[in-house]
C-alpha positions, 0 to 999 in steps of 0.5 A: 847063393843065387843064380847070377851072382857072381865071383867078384874077378881075380887076376893071377901073375903068370909067372915062370916060377908059377908054372914050373912049381904047378907041374912040379907038385902035379908030376908032370914032367913035361918039358914043355912045362918046365925048360923053355929052349925044349919048348920051343924045339916044339913049336911053342914060344915058351914054356906053359902051363899044364892043365891040373895047375889051371884045375887048381887055381879053378878050384881055389877061385871057387873055394875062395868066394864060396869059404873054407866049408864048402866042398867041390863035387865036380871041376870041368873044364877046357882049354884054349890059349896057352898060360905063358910067363909074364901074362896073367890069366883073369878068372870070372864066374857066375852062379849058374843053378842051384840044385835042391841038394845043396849043390850051385853050379858056376860057370867058369872063365879065365882070360889072358892076352892070347884070349879065354885060357879056361873054360868050364862049370865048377860044381861046388857044396855049400852046407846051409848057412855057410854061403 
C-alpha cells in the first residue's frame, strides 16, 4: 500500500432490482426508491438509489481491493447525480494518505451517465502484510 496507488475501476450495473433491494435492506421505505410512479409525481424521472446503498457499494469497493482483513474505519461520502435504473456507475479510487497507525485514506469517485454520483473518502486499516 502506498500513496498514489490506484484501485482498479469497478463497473456496477444500476438495476431496478439493485435500487429496490438496497432500499429494503437498509430499511429505507421512501417511495422514491421503489415506486416509479410516485417518484415521477415528486419530480424524478424514475426511482433512484439511496445513500445507504451507495455507502455499502463504496465500502465493498475498497474492501474488495484491500482484502478480507481490511477494516473500514470511516466512510465520508457526498451524493451528486442520481443513480437511475439502466445506468452504470464506475467507481475509481486512489490512496491519498497513509497513517502511522496502519490506516490508509482512499479518495473515491463514482460516476454515471449524468456525472459524479458519489465522491468521498474512505479510511481503512489493513494489518501488516495483508495488503
